[in-house]
N, C-alpha and C positions, 0 to 999 in steps of 0.2 A: 797258490792257492793249495793249501791242504783241501787233500779231497774230501774229510771230513766234513768241513767250512765249505763243503761246492753247493749242496742243496741249498743254505740261505742264502747262496746269488743268485738260484736258475732263474726267478722271476727277470731279477736286472741281464742275464742274458740268455733271454727268450727275450725280452724287448727288445737288446739290443742286435739280435741277428732278425725277429721281425723288419724291424724299420731301413737292416738293410738288400731286406728279398726285393729283388727289381722286379717284380709281378705284383700287385696292389693291394692290402688288405686290410680290409676294416669290419667294426662289427659296428653292426645296426641297429637301432631295441626296433620297436611294433610303431615308432611313429613316427619312419623314415629318420631320424636324430644322428645322428656317426658320431661313436659313445671311444671309439677308438677307431685307429689308420697311423698306415706307415706314408716313409715318406710316396711314393709311388701314387699308394691309391687318395692320399689330400689333394696331386696335382691331375687325377683322371677321373679322379670322382665328381667331383665339379662339372666334368661336360655329361654324363649323364646322369646325373639327380636324377630326372621326370622319369626315364630309363627305371633307375634303381629304384623307384618309391611303386610301380607297376608289379615292377614283380616281386616286390615284395609283399603287395596285396594279394598277385597272385600261388604268390608260395602260403604264406598265410591260410591262406582259404580250401585249401589242395592238399584232399585226405592223403595223398603219396607227400615221402619224404624220398625221391630221384633225385641223383644229383643229373641236370639239365644244364648245358652249357646254350651262352647266347652268342649271336656276333654282333654289334650295331657297328656301325664308321664316322668318325669327329673331329674335324678336323683337318681330314686328310688322313686320318689314320684312322686303323684298325682291331677294332677292341676287340677279344674271347671272356667273357667272365663265366660266371654262376654264381647264386646262392644259397645259402642254405640254412634251414629253422634251425635252432641250438636253444636248447631249456636249460634257464640256472638260475637251482633256487627260486621256480614257480614263477621266474620270469620268461619273454619269449625276446631270444636276440637274434639278430640273422650276418652269416657270415656273408661276405661281402669277397671275393678274388677278381681280383683282373689284368689279364695282362696282355700284354703292346704284340701283335705278334700281326703287324703292317711290312717285319723283310719277309715273314714265313708268307706274308698273298705275295707278294714280291716277283716272292723263289715261283708260287703257282702259277703267276703271270705270265711269264718269264718262261715256266718248259709249256705251258698253253699255247705260246703265239711260235713259237719253237718247233712246235706239233701239228701248230694247223697253220704257216702261213710258211709261207716262202722266204726266207731270208738276206734275199738278197732286193728283190720288185715290192715287200713289204704287203703281196698281195694272195689272197686262201690258196695253201694248195688240195692236192688232188683228196686226203681227206678229207679235210673239211668239204671242198664242194662235192663229193661224194655223199653225202650226208645231207648237205640240201638239193640235190638232187633228188634220195628220197624220201625228202618230207614235201618240196614240190610234186612228186610223183601224190602223194597222199593228200592230199591237196588239191591238185587235178582233181583224184577220183571225189571226193568230199563235194567242194563246184562244179563238178562239170567245165571247166576251166581247161584248159591248154597251157602249157610250158616250150620255150625250147630249149635246144643246150647247141652250139654252137661249136665249129672248132676253129682254130685261123693253127696255122704257119706260118711265119715265118721266116724269109729264103731270100739268098743273096742273087738276083741273076744276071752277075758277072758270071767272070772263069774262077774268079776267089766267095773260096764258098765263106769263107769264115764270118764269123760277126763277132764283133768286141762285146763283149757282156755295158758297159756302159750302152753301148747305139740301143742293145734290146733293151733295157731298164725305161728308158729315156722314149722308145715306142709305147711300151705294158702304156706306162701313167698317162700319153698322151690318146690309149683307149678306154682308161678309167674319165676320159672328161668324155668321151665318148657317148658312153651304158644311161642307162636309169641311173639315179640312186638308189635301188632298193635293190640289181640285177647285183649275180657275183662274175669279178669274173679273175679267171684262176690260172697259175700258170701249172702247165700240163710234166714239160717239160722245160729247154731248155730253150729252145725256139717256138715248143706249142705253148697257145693259149688255151683256156676252154672261158663258154659266158651262157650262165644259165640266167636266161629271161622266164619271169614269171608273169599269172592271168595275162595271158595274149588270146583274141578273137577269135584269132584267124592266121590262115600260111601270109595272108599278105601283111598284119601286125607284127608278123617274125624277119618277115624278108625288109619292114622298115627299122626294125631295131639293131640287125644289121648293118644297113645302108650306111646307118648314122656310126657305125660304130667304125666301118670300113672310109667311111668321110676322112675319122676324125683320125688315120694313119696318114689321109690320101693335106689331112693341111701340116699332118707334123713334120713327113715329106718335102712339104715347097717349106715352110718352115730352115728344115734343117740343111738340105739341100741331097739327102739320101738316095733317088731317084735312080740307085742302086739296086735297092729291095722289095720284094716286094713282098707284100702281105693275105695269103690267099685263104676262104672261107670253104666252111659250107656247113649245113647245123637236120637237126631235126627237128621232130616233134611228140611233142610226148604227151597224153600214152597211146599216140594219133601209131608211132613207130617202137615205140616201145617198154618195160614197164621194168628194165632193169639197167642200173644207173651205166655199171659195162656197158651193156650192150646200146646201149645208149650212144656214149662217149666214139665203142669203132665204127659207127651207125654217121656218124658228126663226122671222122676226123675220112673215112671213106667215103663218104661225099665229095670232100675235095678234091678228092683225088676222081674220082668218077666227071666231076665238073674240068677236068684239066683234059683229061682224058678226051673230051670232047670237044674241044680246043682248037 
């Protein structure tokens, strides 16, 4: 193609480029009719037609012309889009640009999972547990209620102190079955676990919850025959025993050792 003839072909080149772009690009009139849509937009625009019409009305009545991204989930996919007003020959149109960010959302969720959950058991890790304890402290002060932080230590009673990882994972899952749905069980270290139970009436309520968790462990022992294992436990109440997450966890583990010393 000669350079001096290139300008004649720019509309065709531009149209071909738009049709090949992975992001959806469309031109929509003020009545929400599609004037132009590339291949990607044609597919995605039908799923969010009502949402687009709503945003067009908002943009049309807004005095600002800033670009604002919106997120929406349709048919299991995450879409990010924006609508921008265009004025052409005294007529108003709207540029609609949409992209599928499902892969990005999946990556974000994976990173969040790795940052806040134990990779072996799937339980919350200490980072997430500490955040929930801090929130529990806030709610306890606001609602004048109590919560419990319980500590568990999984140990071998025999001469051999090593415990297979698969055994620990299986035991952890049994503990989950022994706690309330809204309580948080956290893997603190390889053999140590933490439990947060909120909205407790008193000390006896905390003891009942702890006993149910230990009963779940006993059932697990009976089912798999692991009688050489022991689950030691201790707990503290918040805000009675402290208002700092680290301090409460330390006190909960200390209560295990003080209980063992009294035996």
